[in-house]
C-alpha positions as CSV (number, residue, x, y, z in Angstrom):
1,X,-16.3,-3.6,18.8
2,X,-13.6,-4.9,16.6
3,X,-11.4,-2.6,15.2
4,X,-10.1,-3.1,11.4
5,X,-7.5,-0.9,10.1
6,X,-8.6,0.0,6.6
7,X,-6.9,1.3,3.7
8,X,-9.8,3.6,2.5
9,X,-13.6,3.5,2.1
10,X,-14.1,4.0,-1.6
11,X,-17.4,5.1,-2.8
12,X,-18.9,2.0,-5.0
13,X,-20.5,4.6,-7.5
14,X,-16.7,5.7,-8.4
15,X,-16.3,2.1,-9.4
16,X,-19.0,2.5,-12.1
17,X,-18.7,6.0,-13.2
18,X,-16.7,5.0,-16.2
19,X,-17.3,2.3,-18.7
20,X,-15.5,-1.1,-18.1
21,X,-12.1,-1.1,-19.9
22,X,-10.0,-4.2,-21.2
23,X,-7.4,-4.7,-19.1
24,X,-4.3,-3.8,-21.1
25,X,-0.6,-3.7,-19.8
26,X,-1.0,-0.3,-18.4
27,X,-3.9,-0.9,-16.6
28,X,-2.8,-4.2,-15.1
29,X,0.6,-2.4,-14.0
30,X,-1.3,0.3,-12.2
31,X,-3.5,-2.3,-10.4
32,X,-0.6,-4.2,-9.5
33,X,1.4,-1.4,-8.0
34,X,-1.5,-0.3,-5.8
35,X,-2.4,-3.8,-4.8
36,X,1.4,-3.9,-3.5
37,X,1.0,-0.5,-1.9
38,X,-2.2,-1.5,-0.1
39,X,-0.7,-5.0,0.9
40,X,2.3,-3.1,2.6
41,X,0.0,-0.4,4.1
42,X,-2.1,-3.4,5.8
43,X,1.2,-5.1,6.7
44,X,2.2,-2.0,8.7
45,X,-1.2,-2.5,10.4
46,X,-0.5,-6.4,11.2
47,X,3.1,-5.5,12.4
48,X,2.1,-3.0,14.8
49,X,-0.6,-5.6,16.2
50,X,1.5,-8.6,16.2
51,X,4.7,-7.0,17.6
52,X,2.8,-4.5,20.0
53,X,5.0,-1.6,18.4
54,X,4.6,1.7,19.9
55,X,2.8,4.5,17.6
56,X,3.7,7.9,18.1
57,X,0.9,9.9,16.0
58,X,-1.9,8.4,13.5
59,X,-1.2,4.5,12.9
60,X,-2.7,5.2,9.4
61,X,0.2,7.5,8.8
62,X,2.7,4.9,10.1
63,X,1.2,2.1,7.8
64,X,1.5,4.5,4.9
65,X,5.3,5.2,5.7
66,X,6.1,1.5,5.6
67,X,4.7,1.5,2.3
68,X,7.2,3.7,0.9
69,X,10.3,2.2,3.0
70,X,9.2,-1.2,1.1
71,X,8.9,0.2,-2.4
72,X,12.3,2.0,-1.6
73,X,13.8,-1.1,-0.3
74,X,12.8,-4.0,-2.3
75,X,12.7,-3.0,-5.7
76,X,15.3,-2.3,-8.6
77,X,15.3,2.0,-9.2
78,X,13.1,1.7,-12.6
79,X,10.4,-0.8,-10.8
80,X,10.6,1.5,-7.8
81,X,9.8,4.7,-9.4
82,X,7.1,3.1,-11.6
83,X,5.1,1.8,-8.2
84,X,5.8,5.2,-6.7
85,X,3.9,7.0,-9.8
86,X,1.2,4.8,-9.9
87,X,0.5,4.9,-6.1
88,X,0.8,9.0,-6.0
89,X,-1.6,8.7,-8.9
90,X,-3.9,6.5,-6.9
91,X,-4.1,9.0,-4.2
92,X,-4.6,12.1,-6.6
93,X,-7.3,10.3,-8.4
94,X,-9.0,9.7,-4.8
95,X,-8.6,13.4,-4.2
96,X,-10.3,14.4,-7.2
97,X,-13.6,12.5,-6.6
98,X,-14.5,14.8,-3.7
99,X,-13.9,17.0,-0.7
100,X,-11.6,16.0,1.9
101,X,-13.0,14.0,4.7
102,X,-11.2,15.4,7.8
103,X,-13.0,13.3,10.3
104,X,-11.4,10.0,8.8
105,X,-8.6,8.3,10.6
106,X,-6.7,8.5,7.4
107,X,-5.3,12.0,6.1
108,X,-6.7,13.7,3.3
109,X,-5.8,12.0,0.1
110,X,-3.8,15.0,-1.2
111,X,-1.8,14.9,2.1
112,X,-1.0,11.0,1.6
113,X,0.3,12.1,-2.1
114,X,2.6,14.2,-1.2
115,X,4.0,12.7,1.7
116,X,4.5,9.3,-0.5
117,X,5.9,11.6,-2.9
118,X,8.5,13.3,-0.3
119,X,9.7,10.3,1.2
120,X,10.2,8.4,-1.8
121,X,12.1,11.4,-3.1
122,X,14.1,11.7,0.4
123,X,15.1,7.9,-0.4
124,X,17.2,9.0,-3.2
125,X,17.2,12.4,-4.2
126,X,19.9,12.7,-6.6
127,X,18.3,10.2,-8.9
128,X,14.6,11.1,-8.1
129,X,14.8,14.8,-8.6
130,X,12.6,14.6,-12.0
131,X,10.2,12.1,-10.0
132,X,9.9,15.0,-7.3
133,X,9.4,17.9,-10.0
134,X,6.9,15.9,-12.2
135,X,4.9,15.0,-9.4
136,X,4.9,18.5,-7.9
137,X,6.6,18.7,-4.8
138,X,7.7,22.0,-3.7
139,X,10.9,23.3,-3.1
140,X,10.1,24.2,0.5
141,X,9.0,20.6,1.4
142,X,11.8,19.0,-0.7
143,X,14.2,20.3,1.7
144,X,13.0,18.3,4.4
145,X,12.5,14.9,2.5
146,X,15.6,13.1,3.1
147,X,15.6,13.8,6.7
148,X,12.1,12.5,6.8
149,X,13.1,9.4,4.7
150,X,16.0,8.6,7.3
151,X,13.7,9.3,10.5
152,X,11.4,6.8,8.9
153,X,13.6,4.5,7.6
154,X,15.5,4.3,11.1
155,X,12.2,3.6,12.6
156,X,10.7,0.9,10.6
157,X,14.3,-0.4,9.8
158,X,14.7,-1.6,13.3
159,X,11.3,-3.5,12.9
160,X,12.5,-5.4,9.6
161,X,15.6,-6.4,10.9
162,X,13.8,-8.0,13.8
163,X,11.7,-9.6,11.0
164,X,14.8,-10.7,9.4
165,X,15.9,-12.5,12.3
166,X,12.8,-14.5,13.2
167,X,12.4,-18.0,11.6
168,X,10.6,-18.3,8.7
169,X,7.1,-20.1,8.3
170,X,6.9,-23.1,6.4
171,X,3.4,-22.2,4.9
172,X,1.6,-18.8,4.4
173,X,-1.5,-18.2,5.6
174,X,-3.5,-18.0,2.8
175,X,-7.3,-18.6,2.5
176,X,-9.8,-17.8,-0.4
177,X,-7.8,-16.5,-3.1
178,X,-10.8,-15.9,-5.4
179,X,-9.7,-16.3,-9.2
180,X,-13.2,-16.1,-10.8
181,X,-12.1,-13.9,-13.3
182,X,-9.0,-12.4,-14.9
183,X,-8.8,-9.2,-12.3
184,X,-9.5,-11.6,-9.6
185,X,-6.7,-14.1,-10.7
186,X,-4.3,-10.8,-11.2
187,X,-5.1,-10.0,-7.6
188,X,-4.6,-13.3,-6.2
189,X,-1.2,-13.9,-8.2
190,X,0.1,-10.4,-7.0
191,X,-0.8,-11.1,-3.5
192,X,0.6,-14.7,-3.5
193,X,3.7,-13.9,-5.2
194,X,4.6,-11.0,-3.1
195,X,3.6,-12.8,0.3
196,X,5.9,-15.9,-0.9
197,X,8.6,-13.2,-1.9
198,X,8.3,-11.6,1.5
199,X,8.7,-14.7,3.4
200,X,11.9,-15.4,2.2
201,X,13.5,-12.7,4.0
202,X,10.9,-12.0,6.7
203,X,9.6,-14.0,9.6
204,X,6.8,-13.1,11.8
205,X,5.7,-13.7,15.6
206,X,2.8,-15.2,14.6
207,X,0.6,-16.7,11.5
208,X,-0.7,-14.0,9.4
209,X,-3.7,-14.8,7.1
210,X,-4.2,-13.2,3.6
211,X,-7.4,-13.2,1.9
212,X,-8.9,-11.9,-1.4
213,X,-12.5,-12.4,-1.6
214,X,-15.6,-10.1,-1.9
215,X,-16.6,-7.7,0.7
216,X,-19.4,-5.4,-1.2
217,X,-17.1,-2.5,-1.0
218,X,-13.6,-1.2,-2.5
219,X,-11.8,-1.4,0.4
220,X,-8.8,-3.4,2.0
221,X,-8.3,-3.9,5.8
222,X,-6.2,-5.7,8.8
223,X,-8.3,-7.5,11.1
224,X,-6.6,-8.0,14.9
225,X,-9.6,-10.3,15.9
226,X,-8.1,-13.1,13.4
227,X,-4.7,-11.6,12.5
228,X,-5.7,-11.2,8.8
229,X,-5.3,-9.0,6.1
230,X,-8.1,-8.9,3.4
231,X,-8.0,-7.6,0.0
232,X,-11.5,-7.0,-1.5
233,X,-12.1,-8.0,-5.1
234,X,-14.1,-4.7,-5.4
235,X,-11.0,-3.0,-4.6
236,X,-9.2,-4.2,-7.8
237,X,-12.3,-3.4,-9.9
238,X,-12.1,0.3,-8.6
239,X,-8.4,0.3,-9.4
240,X,-8.9,-0.9,-12.8
241,X,-11.5,1.7,-13.7
242,X,-9.5,4.4,-12.2
243,X,-6.3,3.6,-13.7
244,X,-5.1,6.7,-15.7
245,X,-5.7,6.7,-19.2
């Protein structure tokens, strides 16, 4: 059986629970932030597979951690804070939809929420104290967040350093970046732009294909059978519908 490492399997009923809204600037920003987060998460799965990285613990947790490290490292502070808020609200919104599914390979959404907030705060505690307070990080957890961040940064940092020393690919492995409507076009543009930016800084041990295409469900996943990341167009639709008002 081919194992696919998914971001999360979101129920389609949630996609249609609210009437369709115009893709205003705030909604577009929320969608873009969460697309970046899911791309970094699935990239974590890809790196673990392609580089044969050891994983001590749940692989989904390791992929979540890379997401935070990338947000912290790649963006100026103001932009990083906005992405962190948007992705945190993404987990919070998912948590509000129903009971935690404890048998799933992903941790409960609320736990993923607080882990993201803690690690992001730990990357720059002096500048992000307001972020931690506004997002409800408890003082007890905040005490360990800086240490948690640097443990995570040291682990993934070695991997990113190795990627930085690898030759860059001449062309990215894009397939079927759908642009059938404005939301699909936004999704394709975000993924294409970010992959091109990553390619300037990092190499890979082998080609990684990134697709944006319909899947029949709101999802994103890495498939090791062909070293591909798929971002489902339904996932962007879900994000647009779920964006905070």
